[in-house]
C-alpha positions as CSV (number, residue, x, y, z in Angstrom):
1,X,-45.4,94.2,10.3
2,X,-47.8,91.6,8.2
3,X,-45.8,93.4,5.2
4,X,-42.8,92.9,5.6
5,X,-43.5,89.2,6.6
6,X,-45.4,88.9,3.2
7,X,-41.9,90.2,1.5
8,X,-39.9,87.6,3.8
9,X,-42.7,84.9,2.5
10,X,-42.8,85.9,-1.0
11,X,-40.2,87.9,-2.7
12,X,-40.2,87.9,-6.5
13,X,-42.3,84.9,-7.4
14,X,-40.0,82.8,-5.0
15,X,-40.4,81.8,-1.2
16,X,-38.5,81.9,1.0
17,X,-36.6,78.0,0.6
18,X,-36.3,78.7,-2.9
19,X,-39.7,77.1,-4.8
20,X,-42.5,78.4,-6.6
21,X,-45.8,79.4,-5.1
22,X,-47.2,75.9,-6.5
23,X,-44.1,73.7,-6.4
24,X,-43.7,71.2,-3.7
25,X,-41.1,69.9,-1.8
26,X,-39.1,66.6,-2.6
27,X,-41.1,63.9,-1.4
28,X,-39.7,60.5,-1.5
29,X,-41.2,56.7,0.4
30,X,-40.1,53.3,1.3
31,X,-42.2,50.8,2.2
32,X,-41.8,48.1,4.0
33,X,-39.1,49.8,6.5
34,X,-40.6,48.1,10.1
35,X,-40.5,44.0,9.8
36,X,-42.4,43.8,13.1
37,X,-45.2,45.7,11.9
38,X,-48.4,44.3,9.5
39,X,-47.1,47.9,7.2
40,X,-44.7,50.3,7.4
41,X,-43.7,53.6,5.2
42,X,-40.7,56.2,5.7
43,X,-41.8,59.1,4.2
44,X,-39.2,61.5,3.0
45,X,-41.2,65.0,2.8
46,X,-38.6,68.1,2.1
47,X,-36.7,68.2,5.4
48,X,-39.0,65.9,7.2
49,X,-38.8,62.8,7.9
50,X,-42.0,60.5,8.9
51,X,-42.5,56.7,10.1
52,X,-45.8,55.3,10.2
53,X,-46.6,51.9,11.2
54,X,-49.9,49.6,10.8
55,X,-50.1,47.1,13.7
56,X,-53.1,44.8,12.7
57,X,-55.7,44.2,11.5
58,X,-56.4,42.1,14.8
59,X,-59.5,41.3,17.2
60,X,-60.8,44.1,18.9
61,X,-61.7,43.9,23.0
62,X,-65.4,44.1,22.8
63,X,-65.6,47.0,25.4
64,X,-63.1,49.0,22.5
65,X,-66.3,48.9,20.3
66,X,-69.6,50.4,20.1
67,X,-72.6,48.5,18.6
68,X,-72.5,50.2,15.2
69,X,-69.0,50.1,14.7
70,X,-67.5,47.7,12.8
71,X,-63.7,48.6,13.1
72,X,-61.8,50.5,15.0
73,X,-59.1,53.5,14.0
74,X,-57.0,54.0,16.6
75,X,-54.0,56.6,15.7
76,X,-51.0,57.4,17.8
77,X,-49.5,60.5,16.7
78,X,-45.9,60.9,18.6
79,X,-43.6,64.2,17.9
80,X,-40.8,64.6,20.2
81,X,-40.0,67.8,20.7
82,X,-36.8,67.8,18.9
83,X,-38.4,67.5,16.1
84,X,-39.5,70.6,14.8
85,X,-37.2,73.2,13.7
86,X,-39.1,76.3,14.3
87,X,-41.0,75.5,17.5
88,X,-39.8,74.4,21.3
89,X,-42.4,73.6,23.3
90,X,-44.0,72.7,26.6
91,X,-44.5,68.8,26.9
92,X,-48.7,69.5,27.7
93,X,-49.4,71.6,25.4
94,X,-47.5,69.4,22.4
95,X,-49.6,66.3,24.0
96,X,-52.9,68.1,23.2
97,X,-51.7,69.2,20.1
98,X,-50.3,65.5,18.9
99,X,-54.3,64.2,20.2
100,X,-56.1,66.8,17.8
101,X,-54.1,65.6,15.2
102,X,-54.1,62.1,15.7
103,X,-58.3,62.4,15.4
104,X,-58.1,64.6,12.1
105,X,-56.0,61.3,11.1
106,X,-58.6,59.2,12.1
107,X,-61.1,61.4,10.3
108,X,-59.4,61.1,7.2
109,X,-58.8,57.7,7.5
110,X,-62.0,57.0,7.9
111,X,-63.5,58.2,4.5
112,X,-61.3,55.8,2.6
113,X,-60.3,52.4,4.9
114,X,-63.2,49.8,4.0
115,X,-63.8,48.6,7.5
116,X,-66.8,46.8,6.7
117,X,-64.4,44.1,5.6
118,X,-62.8,44.0,9.2
119,X,-65.7,43.5,11.7
120,X,-64.4,44.2,15.4
121,X,-61.0,44.6,14.6
122,X,-58.6,47.2,15.3
123,X,-56.1,48.6,13.3
124,X,-53.2,50.7,15.0
125,X,-50.9,54.0,13.8
126,X,-48.3,55.0,14.6
127,X,-46.8,58.3,13.9
128,X,-43.3,58.7,15.1
129,X,-42.0,62.1,14.2
130,X,-43.0,64.8,11.6
131,X,-41.8,68.5,11.0
132,X,-43.8,70.7,8.8
133,X,-47.1,70.5,7.2
134,X,-47.1,67.6,9.7
135,X,-51.0,66.8,9.1
136,X,-50.8,66.6,5.5
137,X,-47.2,64.5,5.7
138,X,-48.5,62.5,8.2
139,X,-51.5,61.1,6.3
140,X,-49.4,60.6,3.4
141,X,-47.4,58.6,5.4
142,X,-50.1,56.6,6.9
143,X,-51.4,55.4,3.4
144,X,-48.1,54.4,2.5
145,X,-48.3,52.5,5.8
146,X,-51.7,50.6,4.7
147,X,-50.8,50.1,1.5
148,X,-48.2,48.0,2.6
149,X,-50.2,46.1,5.0
150,X,-52.6,45.2,2.6
151,X,-55.9,47.4,4.3
152,X,-58.0,47.6,1.7
153,X,-58.9,51.0,0.7
154,X,-61.3,52.8,-1.7
155,X,-58.1,54.0,-3.4
156,X,-54.7,56.1,-2.7
157,X,-55.4,58.7,-0.2
158,X,-53.0,61.7,-1.2
159,X,-52.6,64.9,1.0
160,X,-51.7,68.4,1.0
161,X,-51.2,71.7,3.0
162,X,-51.8,75.0,0.9
163,X,-52.0,78.4,2.0
164,X,-52.8,82.1,0.9
165,X,-50.1,85.1,0.7
166,X,-50.0,88.3,-1.3
167,X,-53.3,86.6,-3.2
168,X,-51.3,83.6,-4.3
169,X,-52.3,80.1,-2.5
170,X,-48.9,78.6,-1.9
171,X,-48.5,75.0,-2.1
172,X,-47.1,72.8,0.6
173,X,-46.4,75.2,3.3
174,X,-42.8,74.8,5.0
175,X,-42.2,75.1,8.9
176,X,-41.8,78.4,8.5
177,X,-44.8,79.8,6.3
178,X,-47.3,77.7,8.9
179,X,-45.5,79.5,11.7
180,X,-46.2,83.3,10.3
181,X,-49.4,82.2,10.8
182,X,-50.9,82.2,6.8
183,X,-54.5,81.2,6.0
184,X,-54.0,77.6,5.5
185,X,-56.0,74.2,4.3
186,X,-55.6,70.7,4.5
187,X,-57.0,68.3,2.1
188,X,-57.1,64.6,1.5
189,X,-58.6,63.2,-1.6
190,X,-58.9,59.9,-3.3
191,X,-59.0,60.9,-7.0
192,X,-61.0,63.7,-7.4
193,X,-63.2,63.4,-4.4
194,X,-62.0,65.1,-1.2
195,X,-62.4,63.1,1.6
196,X,-61.4,65.3,3.9
197,X,-60.6,69.0,4.7
198,X,-59.6,71.3,7.5
199,X,-58.6,75.0,8.1
200,X,-55.3,75.5,9.8
201,X,-55.6,79.5,10.0
202,X,-58.1,81.6,9.9
203,X,-59.5,81.3,6.1
204,X,-61.6,84.1,4.3
205,X,-65.0,82.5,2.6
206,X,-63.4,84.2,-0.8
207,X,-60.1,82.2,-0.6
208,X,-61.2,78.6,0.2
209,X,-62.4,78.2,-3.4
210,X,-59.8,78.9,-4.9
211,X,-57.2,77.4,-2.2
212,X,-59.6,73.9,-2.5
213,X,-58.9,73.8,-6.2
214,X,-55.2,74.7,-5.8
215,X,-55.1,71.8,-3.2
216,X,-57.2,69.2,-5.5
217,X,-54.4,69.3,-8.5
218,X,-52.0,69.4,-5.8
219,X,-53.2,66.1,-4.2
220,X,-52.8,64.5,-7.6
221,X,-49.2,65.3,-8.3
222,X,-48.7,63.6,-4.5
223,X,-50.7,60.5,-5.4
224,X,-48.7,60.1,-8.9
225,X,-45.4,61.3,-7.0
226,X,-46.0,58.9,-4.1
227,X,-47.6,56.2,-6.4
228,X,-44.0,55.5,-8.3
229,X,-42.7,54.4,-5.1
230,X,-44.8,52.0,-4.5
231,X,-44.7,51.0,-7.5
232,X,-41.1,50.7,-7.5
233,X,-42.1,48.6,-4.2
234,X,-43.9,46.1,-5.7
235,X,-41.7,45.2,-8.5
236,X,-39.1,45.1,-6.4
237,X,-41.4,42.7,-4.0
238,X,-42.0,40.3,-7.1
239,X,-38.8,40.2,-8.4
240,X,-37.1,38.7,-5.1
241,X,-40.2,36.4,-4.8
242,X,-39.0,35.3,-8.1
243,X,-35.4,34.8,-7.3
244,X,-36.6,33.0,-4.4
């Protein structure tokens, strides 16, 4: 029953996890958690935990580059079967969805990484596990890991997944809301500029503009919140070097 489902998701102005429609889950990040990688970030996003590692830039094989390409961005996305709180999937189907998610992350990164500085180079990114709002959380984790690796970018890429329920935009969908099949949109921005947008479920044309506006505001909040963690990491690194 769709009406019953909407009531479950949004009851008396509150969502199933107690948040208001425009409220984010807790975001917390640690940079430089994997010494063996060139850059890394551990992102806690509500009940989700994502680890992104960057290996490179390194010399790419000629076979991996087409004549017009300056740089190869290869994303390896891995979500173990036990990582999801709301779904259990067969390995084959999961692998195909992981490949699709990796391609979407590559697309988002393509507009922010200054590829011309890394000619004939390859940047490998691994996202090890995720749960809920997976694409936006993965983009955020990867953006932080690239910063930690010192990869030149046009700015801080921040992403959020928004949805529509009972005529109200919902910010930062949890896994229950996503599994309900709400009309949803994942947006990645640098400042006010939208660099990536992908529809997660069927979206009516009249819902697009309010969702885009909601997502742009939410991306600014995500960038500000995670930017505080980046500043704390840089400050700690500076203090360590001064002490040494």
